[in-house]
C-alpha positions as CSV (number, residue, x, y, z in Angstrom):
1,M,-0.2,-0.2,-0.1
2,L,3.2,2.4,1.0
3,F,4.5,1.6,-2.5
4,I,1.4,3.0,-4.3
5,L,1.3,5.1,-2.5
6,Y,4.8,6.9,-3.1
7,L,4.2,5.7,-6.8
8,F,1.3,8.6,-6.7
9,I,3.4,10.8,-4.7
10,I,6.2,11.0,-7.7
11,T,3.6,10.6,-10.6
12,L,2.6,14.5,-8.9
13,F,6.4,15.4,-9.0
14,I,6.6,14.6,-12.6
15,I,3.5,16.1,-14.1
16,Y,3.8,19.2,-11.8
17,D,7.5,20.1,-11.7
18,L,9.2,17.7,-13.7
19,I,7.5,18.7,-17.3
20,P,7.4,22.2,-16.4
21,V,11.0,22.6,-16.4
22,A,11.5,19.9,-19.4
23,N,8.9,22.5,-21.7
24,S,11.3,25.4,-20.5
25,K,14.3,23.5,-21.8
26,N,16.2,23.7,-18.4
27,W,18.5,20.7,-19.0
28,K,20.9,21.1,-16.0
29,V,18.0,21.0,-13.6
30,F,15.7,18.9,-15.6
31,I,19.1,16.4,-15.2
32,V,19.2,16.6,-11.8
33,Y,15.8,16.7,-10.9
34,A,15.1,13.4,-12.7
35,T,18.5,11.7,-11.3
36,F,17.1,12.4,-7.9
37,I,13.6,10.9,-8.7
38,L,14.5,8.0,-10.1
39,F,17.2,7.6,-7.3
40,S,13.9,7.7,-4.4
41,F,12.2,5.3,-6.7
42,V,14.8,2.6,-6.8
43,L,15.3,3.1,-3.1
44,D,11.3,2.9,-2.4
45,V,11.7,-0.4,-4.8
46,L,14.1,-1.9,-3.0
47,S,12.2,-1.0,0.1
48,A,9.1,-2.9,-1.1
49,L,11.0,-6.0,-2.2
50,H,12.5,-5.9,1.6
51,I,15.7,-5.8,0.4
52,R,18.2,-4.1,3.0
53,V,20.0,-1.1,1.9
54,P,23.0,-0.1,3.6
55,S,23.2,3.2,5.6
56,P,25.4,5.7,4.2
57,A,26.5,7.6,7.5
58,V,29.7,5.4,8.1
59,P,31.1,6.5,3.9
60,I,30.0,10.3,5.0
61,K,31.4,10.4,8.4
62,K,34.6,9.3,6.7
63,I,34.4,12.0,3.9
64,I,33.9,14.6,6.0
65,E,36.6,13.4,8.3
66,F,39.2,13.0,5.6
67,I,38.4,16.8,4.1
68,F,38.6,18.4,7.5
69,K,41.5,16.2,9.0
70,L,39.7,15.9,12.3
């Protein structure tokens, strides 16, 4: 049920946000926005199939420690 709700929300985002961006020919924003929508959809499908996605917290922490030399 949650998957169907999420699919409906993504459809609304595409209709009301993504299509107008494509019509305005702002291709950089379109590519970034479409990538985020696709990524979130893939995560939702994996969640619906009960596939565990590892947390990105540890790699993010290592990147920040590397950048700021903590």
